[in-house]
Gaussian input, Z-matrix of N, CA and C with variables (Angstrom, degrees):
# hf/3-21g

backbone

0 1
 N
 C     1     B1
 C     2     B2     1     A1
 N     3     B3     2     A2     1     D1
 C     4     B4     3     A3     2     D2
 C     5     B5     4     A4     3     D3
 N     6     B6     5     A5     4     D4
 C     7     B7     6     A6     5     D5
 C     8     B8     7     A7     6     D6
 N     9     B9     8     A8     7     D7
 C    10    B10     9     A9     8     D8
 C    11    B11    10    A10     9     D9
 N    12    B12    11    A11    10    D10
 C    13    B13    12    A12    11    D11
 C    14    B14    13    A13    12    D12
 N    15    B15    14    A14    13    D13
 C    16    B16    15    A15    14    D14
 C    17    B17    16    A16    15    D15
 N    18    B18    17    A17    16    D16
 C    19    B19    18    A18    17    D17
 C    20    B20    19    A19    18    D18
 N    21    B21    20    A20    19    D19
 C    22    B22    21    A21    20    D20
 C    23    B23    22    A22    21    D21
 N    24    B24    23    A23    22    D22
 C    25    B25    24    A24    23    D23
 C    26    B26    25    A25    24    D24
 N    27    B27    26    A26    25    D25
 C    28    B28    27    A27    26    D26
 C    29    B29    28    A28    27    D27
 N    30    B30    29    A29    28    D28
 C    31    B31    30    A30    29    D29
 C    32    B32    31    A31    30    D30
 N    33    B33    32    A32    31    D31
 C    34    B34    33    A33    32    D32
 C    35    B35    34    A34    33    D33
 N    36    B36    35    A35    34    D34
 C    37    B37    36    A36    35    D35
 C    38    B38    37    A37    36    D36
 N    39    B39    38    A38    37    D37
 C    40    B40    39    A39    38    D38
 C    41    B41    40    A40    39    D39
 N    42    B42    41    A41    40    D40
 C    43    B43    42    A42    41    D41
 C    44    B44    43    A43    42    D42
 N    45    B45    44    A44    43    D43
 C    46    B46    45    A45    44    D44
 C    47    B47    46    A46    45    D45
 N    48    B48    47    A47    46    D46
 C    49    B49    48    A48    47    D47
 C    50    B50    49    A49    48    D48
 N    51    B51    50    A50    49    D49
 C    52    B52    51    A51    50    D50
 C    53    B53    52    A52    51    D51
 N    54    B54    53    A53    52    D52
 C    55    B55    54    A54    53    D53
 C    56    B56    55    A55    54    D54
 N    57    B57    56    A56    55    D55
 C    58    B58    57    A57    56    D56
 C    59    B59    58    A58    57    D57
 N    60    B60    59    A59    58    D58
 C    61    B61    60    A60    59    D59
 C    62    B62    61    A61    60    D60
 N    63    B63    62    A62    61    D61
 C    64    B64    63    A63    62    D62
 C    65    B65    64    A64    63    D63
 N    66    B66    65    A65    64    D64
 C    67    B67    66    A66    65    D65
 C    68    B68    67    A67    66    D66
 N    69    B69    68    A68    67    D67
 C    70    B70    69    A69    68    D68
 C    71    B71    70    A70    69    D69
 N    72    B72    71    A71    70    D70
 C    73    B73    72    A72    71    D71
 C    74    B74    73    A73    72    D72
 N    75    B75    74    A74    73    D73
 C    76    B76    75    A75    74    D74
 C    77    B77    76    A76    75    D75
 N    78    B78    77    A77    76    D76
 C    79    B79    78    A78    77    D77
 C    80    B80    79    A79    78    D78
 N    81    B81    80    A80    79    D79
 C    82    B82    81    A81    80    D80
 C    83    B83    82    A82    81    D81
 N    84    B84    83    A83    82    D82
 C    85    B85    84    A84    83    D83
 C    86    B86    85    A85    84    D84
 N    87    B87    86    A86    85    D85
 C    88    B88    87    A87    86    D86
 C    89    B89    88    A88    87    D87
 N    90    B90    89    A89    88    D88
 C    91    B91    90    A90    89    D89
 C    92    B92    91    A91    90    D90
 N    93    B93    92    A92    91    D91
 C    94    B94    93    A93    92    D92
 C    95    B95    94    A94    93    D93
 N    96    B96    95    A95    94    D94
 C    97    B97    96    A96    95    D95
 C    98    B98    97    A97    96    D96
 N    99    B99    98    A98    97    D97
 C   100   B100    99    A99    98    D98
 C   101   B101   100   A100    99    D99
 N   102   B102   101   A101   100   D100
 C   103   B103   102   A102   101   D101
 C   104   B104   103   A103   102   D102
 N   105   B105   104   A104   103   D103
 C   106   B106   105   A105   104   D104
 C   107   B107   106   A106   105   D105
 N   108   B108   107   A107   106   D106
 C   109   B109   108   A108   107   D107
 C   110   B110   109   A109   108   D108
 N   111   B111   110   A110   109   D109
 C   112   B112   111   A111   110   D110
 C   113   B113   112   A112   111   D111
 N   114   B114   113   A113   112   D112
 C   115   B115   114   A114   113   D113
 C   116   B116   115   A115   114   D114
 N   117   B117   116   A116   115   D115
 C   118   B118   117   A117   116   D116
 C   119   B119   118   A118   117   D117
 N   120   B120   119   A119   118   D118
 C   121   B121   120   A120   119   D119
 C   122   B122   121   A121   120   D120
 N   123   B123   122   A122   121   D121
 C   124   B124   123   A123   122   D122
 C   125   B125   124   A124   123   D123
 N   126   B126   125   A125   124   D124
 C   127   B127   126   A126   125   D125
 C   128   B128   127   A127   126   D126
 N   129   B129   128   A128   127   D127
 C   130   B130   129   A129   128   D128
 C   131   B131   130   A130   129   D129
 N   132   B132   131   A131   130   D130
 C   133   B133   132   A132   131   D131
 C   134   B134   133   A133   132   D132
 N   135   B135   134   A134   133   D133
 C   136   B136   135   A135   134   D134
 C   137   B137   136   A136   135   D135
 N   138   B138   137   A137   136   D136
 C   139   B139   138   A138   137   D137
 C   140   B140   139   A139   138   D138
 N   141   B141   140   A140   139   D139
 C   142   B142   141   A141   140   D140
 C   143   B143   142   A142   141   D141
 N   144   B144   143   A143   142   D142
 C   145   B145   144   A144   143   D143
 C   146   B146   145   A145   144   D144
 N   147   B147   146   A146   145   D145
 C   148   B148   147   A147   146   D146
 C   149   B149   148   A148   147   D147
 N   150   B150   149   A149   148   D148
 C   151   B151   150   A150   149   D149
 C   152   B152   151   A151   150   D150
 N   153   B153   152   A152   151   D151
 C   154   B154   153   A153   152   D152
 C   155   B155   154   A154   153   D153
 N   156   B156   155   A155   154   D154
 C   157   B157   156   A156   155   D155
 C   158   B158   157   A157   156   D156
 N   159   B159   158   A158   157   D157
 C   160   B160   159   A159   158   D158
 C   161   B161   160   A160   159   D159
 N   162   B162   161   A161   160   D160
 C   163   B163   162   A162   161   D161
 C   164   B164   163   A163   162   D162
 N   165   B165   164   A164   163   D163
 C   166   B166   165   A165   164   D164
 C   167   B167   166   A166   165   D165
 N   168   B168   167   A167   166   D166
 C   169   B169   168   A168   167   D167
 C   170   B170   169   A169   168   D168
 N   171   B171   170   A170   169   D169
 C   172   B172   171   A171   170   D170
 C   173   B173   172   A172   171   D171
 N   174   B174   173   A173   172   D172
 C   175   B175   174   A174   173   D173
 C   176   B176   175   A175   174   D174
 N   177   B177   176   A176   175   D175
 C   178   B178   177   A177   176   D176
 C   179   B179   178   A178   177   D177
 N   180   B180   179   A179   178   D178
 C   181   B181   180   A180   179   D179
 C   182   B182   181   A181   180   D180
 N   183   B183   182   A182   181   D181
 C   184   B184   183   A183   182   D182
 C   185   B185   184   A184   183   D183
 N   186   B186   185   A185   184   D184
 C   187   B187   186   A186   185   D185
 C   188   B188   187   A187   186   D186
 N   189   B189   188   A188   187   D187
 C   190   B190   189   A189   188   D188
 C   191   B191   190   A190   189   D189
 N   192   B192   191   A191   190   D190
 C   193   B193   192   A192   191   D191
 C   194   B194   193   A193   192   D192
 N   195   B195   194   A194   193   D193
 C   196   B196   195   A195   194   D194
 C   197   B197   196   A196   195   D195
 N   198   B198   197   A197   196   D196
 C   199   B199   198   A198   197   D197
 C   200   B200   199   A199   198   D198
 N   201   B201   200   A200   199   D199
 C   202   B202   201   A201   200   D200
 C   203   B203   202   A202   201   D201
 N   204   B204   203   A203   202   D202
 C   205   B205   204   A204   203   D203
 C   206   B206   205   A205   204   D204
 N   207   B207   206   A206   205   D205
 C   208   B208   207   A207   206   D206
 C   209   B209   208   A208   207   D207
 N   210   B210   209   A209   208   D208
 C   211   B211   210   A210   209   D209
 C   212   B212   211   A211   210   D210
 N   213   B213   212   A212   211   D211
 C   214   B214   213   A213   212   D212
 C   215   B215   214   A214   213   D213
 N   216   B216   215   A215   214   D214
 C   217   B217   216   A216   215   D215
 C   218   B218   217   A217   216   D216
 N   219   B219   218   A218   217   D217
 C   220   B220   219   A219   218   D218
 C   221   B221   220   A220   219   D219
 N   222   B222   221   A221   220   D220
 C   223   B223   222   A222   221   D221
 C   224   B224   223   A223   222   D222
 N   225   B225   224   A224   223   D223
 C   226   B226   225   A225   224   D224
 C   227   B227   226   A226   225   D225
 N   228   B228   227   A227   226   D226
 C   229   B229   228   A228   227   D227
 C   230   B230   229   A229   228   D228
 N   231   B231   230   A230   229   D229
 C   232   B232   231   A231   230   D230
 C   233   B233   232   A232   231   D231
 N   234   B234   233   A233   232   D232
 C   235   B235   234   A234   233   D233
 C   236   B236   235   A235   234   D234
 N   237   B237   236   A236   235   D235
 C   238   B238   237   A237   236   D236
 C   239   B239   238   A238   237   D237
 N   240   B240   239   A239   238   D238
 C   241   B241   240   A240   239   D239
 C   242   B242   241   A241   240   D240
 N   243   B243   242   A242   241   D241
 C   244   B244   243   A243   242   D242
 C   245   B245   244   A244   243   D243
 N   246   B246   245   A245   244   D244
 C   247   B247   246   A246   245   D245
 C   248   B248   247   A247   246   D246
 N   249   B249   248   A248   247   D247
 C   250   B250   249   A249   248   D248
 C   251   B251   250   A250   249   D249
 N   252   B252   251   A251   250   D250
 C   253   B253   252   A252   251   D251
 C   254   B254   253   A253   252   D252
 N   255   B255   254   A254   253   D253
 C   256   B256   255   A255   254   D254
 C   257   B257   256   A256   255   D255
 N   258   B258   257   A257   256   D256
 C   259   B259   258   A258   257   D257
 C   260   B260   259   A259   258   D258
 N   261   B261   260   A260   259   D259
 C   262   B262   261   A261   260   D260
 C   263   B263   262   A262   261   D261
 N   264   B264   263   A263   262   D262
 C   265   B265   264   A264   263   D263
 C   266   B266   265   A265   264   D264
 N   267   B267   266   A266   265   D265
 C   268   B268   267   A267   266   D266
 C   269   B269   268   A268   267   D267
 N   270   B270   269   A269   268   D268
 C   271   B271   270   A270   269   D269
 C   272   B272   271   A271   270   D270
 N   273   B273   272   A272   271   D271
 C   274   B274   273   A273   272   D272
 C   275   B275   274   A274   273   D273
 N   276   B276   275   A275   274   D274
 C   277   B277   276   A276   275   D275
 C   278   B278   277   A277   276   D276
 N   279   B279   278   A278   277   D277
 C   280   B280   279   A279   278   D278
 C   281   B281   280   A280   279   D279
 N   282   B282   281   A281   280   D280
 C   283   B283   282   A282   281   D281
 C   284   B284   283   A283   282   D282
 N   285   B285   284   A284   283   D283
 C   286   B286   285   A285   284   D284
 C   287   B287   286   A286   285   D285
 N   288   B288   287   A287   286   D286
 C   289   B289   288   A288   287   D287
 C   290   B290   289   A289   288   D288
 N   291   B291   290   A290   289   D289
 C   292   B292   291   A291   290   D290
 C   293   B293   292   A292   291   D291
 N   294   B294   293   A293   292   D292
 C   295   B295   294   A294   293   D293
 C   296   B296   295   A295   294   D294
 N   297   B297   296   A296   295   D295
 C   298   B298   297   A297   296   D296
 C   299   B299   298   A298   297   D297
 N   300   B300   299   A299   298   D298
 C   301   B301   300   A300   299   D299
 C   302   B302   301   A301   300   D300
 N   303   B303   302   A302   301   D301
 C   304   B304   303   A303   302   D302
 C   305   B305   304   A304   303   D303
 N   306   B306   305   A305   304   D304
 C   307   B307   306   A306   305   D305
 C   308   B308   307   A307   306   D306
 N   309   B309   308   A308   307   D307
 C   310   B310   309   A309   308   D308
 C   311   B311   310   A310   309   D309
 N   312   B312   311   A311   310   D310
 C   313   B313   312   A312   311   D311
 C   314   B314   313   A313   312   D312
 N   315   B315   314   A314   313   D313
 C   316   B316   315   A315   314   D314
 C   317   B317   316   A316   315   D315
 N   318   B318   317   A317   316   D316
 C   319   B319   318   A318   317   D317
 C   320   B320   319   A319   318   D318
 N   321   B321   320   A320   319   D319
 C   322   B322   321   A321   320   D320
 C   323   B323   322   A322   321   D321
 N   324   B324   323   A323   322   D322
 C   325   B325   324   A324   323   D323
 C   326   B326   325   A325   324   D324

   B1=1.4425
   B2=1.5214
   B3=1.2731
   B4=1.4540
   B5=1.5267
   B6=1.3214
   B7=1.4683
   B8=1.5138
   B9=1.2952
   B10=1.4718
   B11=1.5155
   B12=1.3266
   B13=1.4527
   B14=1.5216
   B15=1.3070
   B16=1.4602
   B17=1.5206
   B18=1.3313
   B19=1.4677
   B20=1.5267
   B21=1.3204
   B22=1.4649
   B23=1.5166
   B24=1.3207
   B25=1.4584
   B26=1.5219
   B27=1.3122
   B28=1.4581
   B29=1.5283
   B30=1.2877
   B31=1.4579
   B32=1.5236
   B33=1.3008
   B34=1.4668
   B35=1.5333
   B36=1.3153
   B37=1.4638
   B38=1.5228
   B39=1.3064
   B40=1.4547
   B41=1.5269
   B42=1.3295
   B43=1.4653
   B44=1.5315
   B45=1.3137
   B46=1.4631
   B47=1.5200
   B48=1.3446
   B49=1.4621
   B50=1.5243
   B51=1.3301
   B52=1.4547
   B53=1.5171
   B54=1.3178
   B55=1.4680
   B56=1.5229
   B57=1.3302
   B58=1.4561
   B59=1.5249
   B60=1.3376
   B61=1.4608
   B62=1.5209
   B63=1.3224
   B64=1.4605
   B65=1.5213
   B66=1.3026
   B67=1.4575
   B68=1.5185
   B69=1.3157
   B70=1.4634
   B71=1.5225
   B72=1.3180
   B73=1.4578
   B74=1.5219
   B75=1.3310
   B76=1.4598
   B77=1.5235
   B78=1.3204
   B79=1.4651
   B80=1.5275
   B81=1.3278
   B82=1.4723
   B83=1.5269
   B84=1.3214
   B85=1.4762
   B86=1.5395
   B87=1.2969
   B88=1.4655
   B89=1.5324
   B90=1.3176
   B91=1.4729
   B92=1.5365
   B93=1.3193
   B94=1.4623
   B95=1.5245
   B96=1.3296
   B97=1.4618
   B98=1.5305
   B99=1.3105
   B100=1.4571
   B101=1.5125
   B102=1.3094
   B103=1.4710
   B104=1.5113
   B105=1.3278
   B106=1.4563
   B107=1.5163
   B108=1.3000
   B109=1.4538
   B110=1.5116
   B111=1.3353
   B112=1.4685
   B113=1.5337
   B114=1.3059
   B115=1.4696
   B116=1.5203
   B117=1.3173
   B118=1.4631
   B119=1.5254
   B120=1.3356
   B121=1.4648
   B122=1.5197
   B123=1.3207
   B124=1.4589
   B125=1.5273
   B126=1.3237
   B127=1.4584
   B128=1.5229
   B129=1.3100
   B130=1.4571
   B131=1.5302
   B132=1.3279
   B133=1.4650
   B134=1.5347
   B135=1.3352
   B136=1.4678
   B137=1.5282
   B138=1.3097
   B139=1.4595
   B140=1.5141
   B141=1.3179
   B142=1.4627
   B143=1.5244
   B144=1.3304
   B145=1.4558
   B146=1.5283
   B147=1.3284
   B148=1.4717
   B149=1.5232
   B150=1.3054
   B151=1.4672
   B152=1.5223
   B153=1.3126
   B154=1.4731
   B155=1.5269
   B156=1.3304
   B157=1.4644
   B158=1.5229
   B159=1.3297
   B160=1.4645
   B161=1.5321
   B162=1.3051
   B163=1.4659
   B164=1.5239
   B165=1.3191
   B166=1.4657
   B167=1.5283
   B168=1.3228
   B169=1.4597
   B170=1.5263
   B171=1.3227
   B172=1.4696
   B173=1.5257
   B174=1.3247
   B175=1.4595
   B176=1.5203
   B177=1.3140
   B178=1.4674
   B179=1.5276
   B180=1.3286
   B181=1.4608
   B182=1.5196
   B183=1.3203
   B184=1.4657
   B185=1.5247
   B186=1.3226
   B187=1.4639
   B188=1.5266
   B189=1.3309
   B190=1.4606
   B191=1.5281
   B192=1.3224
   B193=1.4576
   B194=1.5205
   B195=1.3107
   B196=1.4619
   B197=1.5163
   B198=1.3042
   B199=1.4591
   B200=1.5290
   B201=1.2910
   B202=1.4639
   B203=1.5303
   B204=1.3315
   B205=1.4589
   B206=1.5180
   B207=1.3362
   B208=1.4632
   B209=1.5164
   B210=1.3064
   B211=1.4606
   B212=1.5245
   B213=1.3162
   B214=1.4553
   B215=1.5342
   B216=1.3330
   B217=1.4649
   B218=1.5261
   B219=1.3396
   B220=1.4624
   B221=1.5328
   B222=1.3072
   B223=1.4592
   B224=1.5223
   B225=1.3251
   B226=1.4537
   B227=1.5138
   B228=1.3160
   B229=1.4542
   B230=1.5170
   B231=1.3060
   B232=1.4523
   B233=1.5145
   B234=1.3174
   B235=1.4540
   B236=1.5180
   B237=1.3189
   B238=1.4618
   B239=1.5234
   B240=1.3274
   B241=1.4599
   B242=1.5168
   B243=1.3268
   B244=1.4595
   B245=1.5236
   B246=1.3193
   B247=1.4581
   B248=1.5180
   B249=1.3042
   B250=1.4690
   B251=1.5203
   B252=1.3028
   B253=1.4616
   B254=1.5285
   B255=1.3251
   B256=1.4655
   B257=1.5303
   B258=1.3047
   B259=1.4602
   B260=1.5241
   B261=1.3039
   B262=1.4592
   B263=1.5282
   B264=1.3102
   B265=1.4609
   B266=1.5289
   B267=1.2945
   B268=1.4574
   B269=1.5257
   B270=1.3206
   B271=1.4643
   B272=1.5288
   B273=1.3268
   B274=1.4655
   B275=1.5201
   B276=1.3131
   B277=1.4625
   B278=1.5261
   B279=1.3210
   B280=1.4669
   B281=1.5269
   B282=1.3317
   B283=1.4694
   B284=1.5205
   B285=1.3299
   B286=1.4620
   B287=1.5241
   B288=1.3227
   B289=1.4633
   B290=1.5288
   B291=1.3294
   B292=1.4596
   B293=1.5281
   B294=1.3352
   B295=1.4671
   B296=1.5228
   B297=1.3102
   B298=1.4683
   B299=1.5239
   B300=1.3184
   B301=1.4686
   B302=1.5286
   B303=1.3288
   B304=1.4650
   B305=1.5347
   B306=1.3411
   B307=1.4783
   B308=1.5291
   B309=1.3079
   B310=1.4653
   B311=1.5245
   B312=1.3247
   B313=1.4761
   B314=1.5239
   B315=1.3417
   B316=1.4572
   B317=1.5195
   B318=1.3243
   B319=1.4667
   B320=1.5241
   B321=1.3219
   B322=1.4579
   B323=1.5230
   B324=1.3213
   B325=1.4790
   B326=1.5072
   A1=109.74
   A2=116.66
   A3=120.95
   A4=110.03
   A5=114.40
   A6=122.02
   A7=114.29
   A8=116.92
   A9=119.76
   A10=109.27
   A11=116.47
   A12=120.61
   A13=109.22
   A14=116.08
   A15=121.48
   A16=107.67
   A17=118.70
   A18=121.21
   A19=115.35
   A20=119.18
   A21=120.52
   A22=110.88
   A23=115.77
   A24=120.95
   A25=109.24
   A26=117.73
   A27=122.02
   A28=113.73
   A29=118.29
   A30=120.77
   A31=113.62
   A32=117.56
   A33=120.29
   A34=110.17
   A35=115.82
   A36=121.53
   A37=107.66
   A38=116.66
   A39=121.56
   A40=113.18
   A41=116.57
   A42=122.20
   A43=110.05
   A44=115.35
   A45=121.15
   A46=110.04
   A47=115.47
   A48=117.69
   A49=110.37
   A50=114.47
   A51=121.31
   A52=109.94
   A53=114.58
   A54=121.15
   A55=109.53
   A56=115.15
   A57=121.66
   A58=108.93
   A59=115.73
   A60=121.76
   A61=106.72
   A62=116.58
   A63=120.09
   A64=110.88
   A65=115.36
   A66=123.11
   A67=106.25
   A68=116.52
   A69=121.77
   A70=108.11
   A71=115.91
   A72=121.39
   A73=108.26
   A74=116.26
   A75=121.29
   A76=111.00
   A77=114.59
   A78=121.96
   A79=109.72
   A80=114.96
   A81=122.52
   A82=113.29
   A83=115.62
   A84=123.14
   A85=112.98
   A86=115.78
   A87=120.40
   A88=109.49
   A89=118.09
   A90=121.07
   A91=111.24
   A92=116.05
   A93=121.01
   A94=113.54
   A95=117.04
   A96=119.98
   A97=113.98
   A98=117.30
   A99=118.60
   A100=111.46
   A101=114.50
   A102=121.80
   A103=109.29
   A104=115.63
   A105=119.62
   A106=108.28
   A107=116.33
   A108=122.16
   A109=105.62
   A110=114.78
   A111=122.21
   A112=106.59
   A113=118.67
   A114=120.73
   A115=112.35
   A116=116.78
   A117=120.42
   A118=110.57
   A119=115.44
   A120=120.98
   A121=108.39
   A122=116.37
   A123=122.06
   A124=109.04
   A125=115.84
   A126=121.58
   A127=111.88
   A128=114.92
   A129=120.57
   A130=106.39
   A131=118.68
   A132=119.30
   A133=112.27
   A134=117.33
   A135=120.17
   A136=109.87
   A137=116.76
   A138=120.77
   A139=111.56
   A140=115.70
   A141=120.47
   A142=110.58
   A143=116.57
   A144=119.54
   A145=111.01
   A146=117.92
   A147=120.94
   A148=110.75
   A149=117.16
   A150=120.92
   A151=109.76
   A152=117.29
   A153=120.79
   A154=111.38
   A155=116.98
   A156=120.50
   A157=110.88
   A158=117.19
   A159=121.05
   A160=109.68
   A161=116.63
   A162=120.81
   A163=111.71
   A164=117.57
   A165=121.68
   A166=112.83
   A167=117.90
   A168=120.14
   A169=112.30
   A170=116.57
   A171=119.19
   A172=111.82
   A173=117.75
   A174=120.42
   A175=110.22
   A176=116.16
   A177=121.23
   A178=111.32
   A179=116.48
   A180=121.24
   A181=107.67
   A182=116.91
   A183=120.89
   A184=112.80
   A185=117.94
   A186=121.49
   A187=111.54
   A188=116.86
   A189=122.56
   A190=108.62
   A191=115.69
   A192=121.19
   A193=107.13
   A194=116.26
   A195=120.89
   A196=110.12
   A197=114.67
   A198=121.22
   A199=107.37
   A200=117.67
   A201=122.11
   A202=111.34
   A203=114.58
   A204=121.96
   A205=107.81
   A206=116.82
   A207=121.43
   A208=108.01
   A209=115.89
   A210=121.79
   A211=108.35
   A212=116.15
   A213=123.12
   A214=107.14
   A215=119.17
   A216=119.51
   A217=114.94
   A218=117.74
   A219=118.74
   A220=113.90
   A221=117.67
   A222=119.76
   A223=110.16
   A224=114.75
   A225=119.39
   A226=109.18
   A227=114.91
   A228=122.98
   A229=106.87
   A230=115.80
   A231=118.81
   A232=111.25
   A233=114.91
   A234=121.72
   A235=107.79
   A236=114.61
   A237=121.84
   A238=107.78
   A239=115.55
   A240=121.07
   A241=108.20
   A242=115.96
   A243=120.97
   A244=107.28
   A245=115.74
   A246=121.10
   A247=109.99
   A248=116.47
   A249=121.44
   A250=113.52
   A251=117.83
   A252=120.35
   A253=113.77
   A254=118.09
   A255=119.49
   A256=111.53
   A257=115.05
   A258=121.84
   A259=110.09
   A260=116.23
   A261=121.31
   A262=109.27
   A263=115.27
   A264=119.30
   A265=108.21
   A266=115.45
   A267=120.13
   A268=110.00
   A269=117.29
   A270=121.50
   A271=111.21
   A272=117.74
   A273=120.83
   A274=111.32
   A275=116.49
   A276=121.66
   A277=110.41
   A278=116.54
   A279=120.91
   A280=110.34
   A281=116.77
   A282=119.91
   A283=111.75
   A284=117.52
   A285=120.31
   A286=109.92
   A287=117.16
   A288=122.28
   A289=110.82
   A290=116.83
   A291=120.88
   A292=111.45
   A293=116.67
   A294=120.07
   A295=111.30
   A296=117.36
   A297=121.40
   A298=110.88
   A299=116.56
   A300=119.88
   A301=109.95
   A302=117.02
   A303=121.22
   A304=110.92
   A305=116.48
   A306=120.38
   A307=111.09
   A308=115.88
   A309=119.78
   A310=112.89
   A311=116.41
   A312=119.92
   A313=113.49
   A314=116.82
   A315=120.33
   A316=113.31
   A317=117.32
   A318=121.00
   A319=108.15
   A320=116.15
   A321=121.06
   A322=110.50
   A323=114.45
   A324=119.64
   A325=109.25
   D1=135.44
   D2=179.12
   D3=-76.27
   D4=141.17
   D5=173.80
   D6=55.18
   D7=30.93
   D8=178.82
   D9=-77.65
   D10=131.06
   D11=177.73
   D12=-81.96
   D13=141.75
   D14=177.41
   D15=-74.14
   D16=118.88
   D17=-170.50
   D18=-78.28
   D19=-7.42
   D20=-176.78
   D21=-102.51
   D22=150.49
   D23=175.86
   D24=-74.72
   D25=134.44
   D26=-173.31
   D27=-59.74
   D28=-46.95
   D29=-172.96
   D30=-108.38
   D31=18.12
   D32=-178.41
   D33=-86.80
   D34=137.61
   D35=175.71
   D36=-91.74
   D37=108.82
   D38=-176.63
   D39=-78.90
   D40=19.90
   D41=167.80
   D42=-101.37
   D43=-8.26
   D44=-178.50
   D45=-62.66
   D46=136.33
   D47=-179.39
   D48=-66.60
   D49=150.04
   D50=-178.57
   D51=144.39
   D52=-177.36
   D53=-178.99
   D54=-96.02
   D55=138.81
   D56=178.12
   D57=-127.62
   D58=126.62
   D59=175.05
   D60=-91.04
   D61=123.13
   D62=-179.25
   D63=-119.43
   D64=149.50
   D65=171.86
   D66=-128.93
   D67=125.12
   D68=176.88
   D69=-116.74
   D70=126.73
   D71=-179.00
   D72=-106.98
   D73=136.61
   D74=179.26
   D75=-63.79
   D76=152.37
   D77=177.49
   D78=-52.03
   D79=124.51
   D80=-179.49
   D81=58.05
   D82=22.94
   D83=178.34
   D84=57.99
   D85=27.69
   D86=179.25
   D87=-69.26
   D88=141.46
   D89=179.55
   D90=-78.18
   D91=70.27
   D92=-174.38
   D93=-79.67
   D94=-25.34
   D95=-172.59
   D96=-86.40
   D97=-21.88
   D98=-179.34
   D99=167.41
   D100=-178.93
   D101=179.46
   D102=-138.61
   D103=148.80
   D104=171.62
   D105=-88.76
   D106=122.73
   D107=175.08
   D108=-116.47
   D109=113.70
   D110=-168.71
   D111=58.58
   D112=-116.31
   D113=-179.90
   D114=-109.98
   D115=8.98
   D116=-176.59
   D117=-106.91
   D118=135.80
   D119=176.88
   D120=-88.91
   D121=118.77
   D122=-178.71
   D123=-107.48
   D124=118.76
   D125=-178.96
   D126=-71.12
   D127=144.51
   D128=168.15
   D129=-89.53
   D130=169.95
   D131=174.60
   D132=-57.98
   D133=-33.43
   D134=177.91
   D135=-67.63
   D136=-41.54
   D137=177.71
   D138=-62.64
   D139=-41.24
   D140=177.47
   D141=-61.82
   D142=-42.14
   D143=179.69
   D144=-70.57
   D145=-33.21
   D146=177.47
   D147=-60.34
   D148=-39.49
   D149=177.35
   D150=-64.04
   D151=-45.07
   D152=179.16
   D153=-63.40
   D154=-41.57
   D155=179.59
   D156=-66.34
   D157=-38.01
   D158=176.61
   D159=-60.81
   D160=-48.87
   D161=-178.90
   D162=-64.24
   D163=-27.50
   D164=-179.16
   D165=-77.73
   D166=-15.56
   D167=-178.68
   D168=-56.72
   D169=-46.04
   D170=-177.51
   D171=-72.96
   D172=-20.87
   D173=175.47
   D174=-80.09
   D175=-29.55
   D176=-179.75
   D177=-72.54
   D178=-34.25
   D179=-179.62
   D180=-141.78
   D181=114.63
   D182=-176.65
   D183=-70.58
   D184=-8.83
   D185=176.81
   D186=-84.40
   D187=2.75
   D188=178.87
   D189=-110.22
   D190=132.28
   D191=172.98
   D192=-120.66
   D193=132.71
   D194=-179.23
   D195=-96.69
   D196=145.56
   D197=178.43
   D198=-122.41
   D199=-141.10
   D200=-176.79
   D201=-59.24
   D202=150.25
   D203=-176.92
   D204=-151.49
   D205=129.10
   D206=178.88
   D207=-131.33
   D208=126.85
   D209=179.13
   D210=-105.78
   D211=128.71
   D212=178.02
   D213=-118.08
   D214=171.14
   D215=-176.71
   D216=-54.82
   D217=-40.90
   D218=-175.66
   D219=-123.30
   D220=11.24
   D221=177.89
   D222=-161.49
   D223=171.61
   D224=175.01
   D225=-141.24
   D226=154.43
   D227=174.13
   D228=-121.53
   D229=141.51
   D230=177.30
   D231=-156.90
   D232=159.66
   D233=175.80
   D234=-117.55
   D235=124.56
   D236=178.92
   D237=-117.21
   D238=129.26
   D239=174.18
   D240=-100.20
   D241=126.33
   D242=172.89
   D243=-99.44
   D244=122.75
   D245=-179.51
   D246=-85.98
   D247=168.72
   D248=-175.28
   D249=-58.72
   D250=-28.83
   D251=-174.50
   D252=-86.09
   D253=4.20
   D254=-176.46
   D255=-71.82
   D256=143.39
   D257=175.54
   D258=-114.43
   D259=0.12
   D260=-178.49
   D261=-102.48
   D262=149.87
   D263=174.27
   D264=-90.65
   D265=164.08
   D266=176.79
   D267=-59.19
   D268=-37.79
   D269=178.30
   D270=-60.72
   D271=-43.19
   D272=177.85
   D273=-60.36
   D274=-41.39
   D275=-177.96
   D276=-66.85
   D277=-46.85
   D278=-179.96
   D279=-63.97
   D280=-42.76
   D281=178.22
   D282=-61.77
   D283=-41.65
   D284=177.69
   D285=-61.41
   D286=-46.15
   D287=-178.71
   D288=-57.67
   D289=-50.87
   D290=-178.95
   D291=-65.09
   D292=-41.67
   D293=-179.97
   D294=-65.72
   D295=-36.86
   D296=179.02
   D297=-61.93
   D298=-43.73
   D299=179.00
   D300=-65.81
   D301=-43.72
   D302=179.49
   D303=-62.49
   D304=-44.67
   D305=179.05
   D306=-60.45
   D307=-45.16
   D308=-174.77
   D309=-72.63
   D310=-37.37
   D311=-173.88
   D312=-100.44
   D313=-19.39
   D314=-177.23
   D315=78.02
   D316=8.55
   D317=-178.57
   D318=-121.13
   D319=129.57
   D320=-179.65
   D321=-68.43
   D322=125.95
   D323=-178.99
   D324=-94.11

């Protein structure tokens, strides 16, 4: 992409406790999570599994607290709180989440 700004802070340690707003976009912006039919959002099986994987994050690591989460056809927004006891970086958490969906569904997210 031309003129794309790097979205991360250069010297920030993403293991630092606090709230992080994340946006994850599907591979090639494909509508993998669902479709709008009329005014209703209908989940695909991948979208359904994405919700389950999101909810499992805090069970996988008790130093993670989940907040708001919105699933759209080709992306998701979420807020993840990293508590003081976390040993994982935000990158590790996001990579696990995406890999879990890919492993379970066989489709790259």
